C-alpha positions as CSV (number, residue, x, y, z in Angstrom):
1,M,118.6,97.7,-108.0
2,L,121.1,94.4,-108.2
3,V,119.3,93.5,-111.8
4,L,117.8,96.0,-114.6
5,S,115.0,95.0,-116.4
6,S,114.3,96.5,-120.0
7,R,111.3,95.3,-122.4
8,E,112.4,94.8,-126.2
9,G,109.5,94.0,-128.2
10,S,108.5,90.6,-126.7
11,A,111.9,89.9,-124.7
12,L,112.7,90.5,-121.4
13,V,116.0,92.0,-120.8
14,L,117.5,91.4,-117.3
15,T,120.8,93.0,-116.8
16,L,123.2,91.8,-113.7
17,N,124.2,95.2,-112.2
18,R,127.2,94.5,-109.9
19,P,130.1,95.9,-112.7
20,D,132.2,97.0,-109.6
21,A,131.9,93.3,-108.2
22,G,132.0,91.9,-112.0
23,N,128.7,91.1,-112.1
24,A,129.7,88.0,-109.3
25,M,126.3,86.7,-108.1
26,S,125.6,87.0,-104.2
27,V,122.4,85.5,-102.8
28,E,120.6,88.8,-103.1
29,L,120.9,89.0,-107.0
30,A,120.0,85.7,-107.3
31,L,117.0,86.4,-105.4
32,E,115.9,89.6,-107.9
33,L,116.5,87.4,-110.4
34,K,114.0,84.6,-109.1
35,A,111.8,87.3,-108.5
36,A,112.0,88.4,-112.3
37,L,111.1,85.4,-113.2
38,T,107.7,85.5,-111.3
39,V,107.1,88.5,-113.5
40,C,107.6,86.2,-116.3
41,R,105.4,83.6,-115.5
42,N,102.7,86.2,-114.7
43,D,103.2,88.4,-117.8
44,T,101.7,86.4,-121.1
45,S,103.2,88.8,-123.1
46,I,106.7,87.7,-122.8
47,R,108.3,85.6,-125.5
48,S,111.5,85.3,-123.8
49,V,113.8,86.7,-121.8
50,V,117.7,87.8,-122.2
51,V,120.1,87.6,-119.5
52,T,123.3,90.1,-119.7
53,G,126.0,91.5,-117.5
54,A,126.5,95.7,-116.8
55,G,129.2,97.0,-118.7
56,D,131.4,95.8,-121.0
57,R,134.2,93.9,-118.9
58,Y,131.9,91.0,-117.5
59,F,129.1,89.2,-117.8
60,C,129.5,87.1,-114.6
61,T,132.6,86.2,-112.5
62,G,130.7,83.2,-110.4
63,G,129.6,83.7,-106.8
64,D,130.6,86.3,-104.5
65,V,133.6,85.1,-103.1
66,K,134.1,87.5,-100.4
67,R,130.7,86.8,-98.9
68,Y,131.2,83.7,-99.3
69,A,134.2,83.1,-97.4
70,R,132.1,84.3,-94.2
71,L,130.3,80.9,-93.8
72,D,131.0,78.8,-91.2
73,D,129.9,75.6,-91.9
74,A,128.6,73.0,-95.0
75,A,124.5,74.0,-93.6
76,D,125.3,77.4,-94.1
77,L,127.2,77.0,-97.8
78,N,124.3,75.2,-98.6
79,R,121.6,77.9,-97.4
80,A,123.8,80.4,-99.6
81,F,124.7,77.9,-102.9
82,D,120.7,76.5,-102.9
83,T,119.6,80.1,-103.6
84,V,121.5,80.1,-106.4
85,R,120.8,76.4,-107.3
86,D,117.2,77.2,-107.2
87,L,117.7,80.1,-109.5
88,L,119.0,78.4,-112.3
89,D,116.7,75.3,-112.1
90,E,113.5,78.1,-112.6
91,I,115.6,79.2,-115.4
92,E,115.7,75.6,-116.9
93,A,112.2,75.5,-115.5
94,L,110.5,78.7,-117.2
95,D,108.1,78.2,-120.2
96,Q,109.8,81.4,-121.8
97,P,113.3,80.6,-123.2
98,V,116.2,82.2,-121.6
99,F,118.6,83.3,-123.9
100,A,122.1,84.6,-122.1
101,A,124.2,86.9,-124.0
102,L,127.6,87.1,-122.8
103,N,129.4,90.5,-123.2
104,G,132.7,90.1,-121.1
105,F,134.3,87.7,-119.2
106,T,131.9,84.7,-118.3
107,V,133.9,82.4,-115.3
108,G,133.4,80.1,-112.7
109,G,129.6,79.5,-111.2
110,G,129.2,82.5,-114.3
111,T,129.7,79.7,-116.9
112,E,127.4,77.6,-114.6
113,F,125.0,80.6,-114.7
114,A,125.5,80.4,-118.6
115,L,125.0,77.2,-118.7
116,A,121.3,76.7,-117.3
117,C,120.0,79.1,-120.0
118,D,119.0,77.6,-123.1
119,L,121.0,79.3,-125.8
120,R,124.0,81.4,-125.2
121,F,125.5,84.1,-127.7
122,A,129.2,85.3,-127.1
123,A,130.5,88.8,-127.9
124,R,133.8,88.2,-129.8
125,S,136.3,89.1,-127.8
126,V,135.0,87.1,-124.5
127,Q,136.6,84.3,-123.0
128,I,134.5,81.0,-121.0
129,G,136.1,78.7,-118.3
130,L,135.8,76.7,-115.2
131,P,138.5,77.2,-113.1
132,H,136.8,75.4,-110.3
133,I,139.8,73.4,-110.3
134,R,142.3,75.8,-109.3
135,L,140.9,76.5,-106.1
136,G,140.5,72.9,-105.0
137,L,137.0,72.9,-106.3
138,V,134.5,71.3,-108.7
139,P,131.2,73.4,-109.9
140,G,129.0,74.1,-107.0
141,W,125.5,75.1,-109.3
142,D,125.2,72.0,-110.9
143,G,127.5,72.7,-113.9
144,T,129.3,69.7,-114.2
145,A,126.0,68.2,-115.4
146,R,124.6,70.8,-117.7
147,L,128.1,71.0,-118.7
148,V,128.2,67.1,-119.6
149,E,124.6,67.4,-121.2
150,L,126.2,70.6,-123.3
151,V,129.4,69.5,-124.7
152,G,130.1,65.7,-124.0
153,R,132.5,63.8,-122.0
154,A,135.4,64.7,-123.5
155,H,134.7,68.5,-124.0
156,A,134.1,68.7,-120.4
157,M,137.2,67.0,-119.1
158,R,139.6,69.6,-120.6
159,L,137.5,72.4,-119.7
160,M,137.4,71.7,-115.9
161,L,140.5,69.4,-116.0
162,S,142.6,72.5,-117.4
163,G,140.7,74.9,-115.6
164,E,141.6,77.1,-118.3
165,R,139.5,80.0,-120.3
166,V,138.4,79.4,-123.9
167,S,137.9,82.0,-126.6
168,A,134.2,82.8,-128.1
169,D,135.7,80.9,-131.3
170,E,136.4,77.6,-129.6
171,A,132.8,77.8,-127.6
172,L,131.3,77.9,-130.3
173,R,133.3,75.0,-132.5
174,I,132.8,72.6,-129.1
175,G,128.9,74.0,-128.9
176,L,129.5,75.5,-125.5
177,V,127.9,79.0,-126.9
178,D,125.4,79.0,-129.8
179,Q,126.7,82.4,-131.9
180,V,129.3,84.6,-131.8
181,A,128.7,88.4,-132.3
182,D,131.1,91.4,-132.6
183,D,132.0,92.5,-129.9
184,G,129.0,95.4,-128.3
185,G,126.6,93.2,-130.5
186,C,125.9,89.8,-128.2
187,V,122.5,90.9,-126.7
188,A,121.5,92.2,-130.4
189,A,121.7,89.3,-131.3
190,A,120.2,87.5,-129.0
191,L,117.5,89.8,-129.4
192,A,117.1,89.2,-133.4
193,F,116.9,85.3,-132.5
194,A,114.3,85.9,-129.3
195,A,112.0,88.4,-132.2
196,K,111.8,84.9,-134.1
197,L,109.8,83.5,-131.5
198,D,106.6,86.1,-132.7
199,A,105.4,84.2,-135.2
200,A,105.7,80.9,-133.2
201,A,102.5,79.5,-130.8
202,P,103.3,80.3,-127.5
203,L,102.2,76.8,-125.6
204,A,104.3,75.2,-128.2
205,I,107.1,77.9,-127.5
206,G,106.6,76.1,-124.0
207,A,106.2,72.7,-124.7
208,A,109.4,72.1,-127.0
209,K,111.5,73.4,-124.2
210,R,110.3,71.3,-121.7
211,T,110.4,68.1,-123.8
212,I,113.5,69.1,-125.5
213,L,115.1,69.6,-121.6
214,E,113.1,66.3,-120.3
215,S,114.6,64.3,-123.0
216,L,117.9,64.9,-122.7
217,R,117.2,63.2,-118.8
218,C,115.4,60.1,-119.3
219,E,115.8,57.1,-121.2
220,R,115.2,57.0,-125.2
221,S,111.7,55.2,-124.8
222,Q,110.7,57.6,-122.4
223,A,111.3,60.8,-124.2
224,R,109.8,59.1,-127.6
225,R,106.5,58.8,-124.8
226,L,107.2,62.4,-124.1
227,G,107.2,64.1,-127.2
228,R,104.0,61.6,-128.5
229,E,102.1,63.2,-125.4
230,R,102.8,66.9,-125.7
231,F,102.3,66.6,-129.5
232,A,98.8,65.5,-129.2
233,E,98.5,67.7,-126.3
234,L,99.0,70.7,-128.6
235,W,97.2,69.3,-131.1
236,F,93.5,70.6,-129.6
237,T,94.9,73.4,-128.6
238,A,93.3,77.0,-130.0
239,D,97.0,77.7,-131.6
240,H,97.2,74.6,-132.9
241,K,93.6,75.4,-134.7
242,E,94.5,79.2,-135.1
243,A,97.8,77.8,-137.1
244,E,95.2,75.8,-139.4
245,Q,93.1,78.0,-140.3
246,A,96.2,80.4,-141.0
247,F,97.5,78.3,-143.5
248,A,94.1,77.5,-145.4
249,E,93.7,81.7,-145.5
250,K,97.1,82.2,-146.6
251,R,97.9,84.7,-143.8
252,A,99.4,84.7,-140.8
253,P,98.5,83.1,-137.5
254,R,97.2,85.7,-134.7
255,F,97.9,83.1,-131.6
256,S,96.3,84.3,-128.0
257,P,98.6,84.9,-125.3
258,R,99.6,81.9,-123.0
């Protein structure tokens, strides 16, 4: 299996299982990940997803260069790359937050993959980079747009024009990752954050994720309108009514599955 799956409480842990290939993203791996996301959509007990790499050396080293080298023309290239692009779009569209646990080298398309996740937890020894320019390329999985959204123009320029890898601590400083953990502890750090979602209303989790991402990509007036609409939608849900009643009764809310 190219993707290993396990449950840790309310979180689903997905492990990229190609350690001998640097956990590189092949079409087959992307399709298995897409199938795992379909399971998430249909399982209301899953509150979040944690993605990591098999072994302790690589999270993901990007595209499967050996396989992609056999592509003959732009149409073949786009068919292969669109599979991964669709996967990253599905990660963003999933109601459940997706957390990347960067346990090893995260480079090229592996960084693009991490950028599509909602939060990134990095092991301290991890190095992260976008070396495309040294291969005569730019990111091919929509990573440029996501990078600019996350770290801003100046940091994106430096990362992409230099092609250099940065340390986990530097990635934290510029906002490329959200937390640095001791080596071997990034999955635990991601799961510790995921456990906090157990106290949150499931409908609100999905609405918050969608509103944040949509607000990044529209004008301020539209972002404010989206926030107000989602607020009104959630106000009349059973989740909100249960939260109000629990507050009045001084107890923890008991939310229904999505």
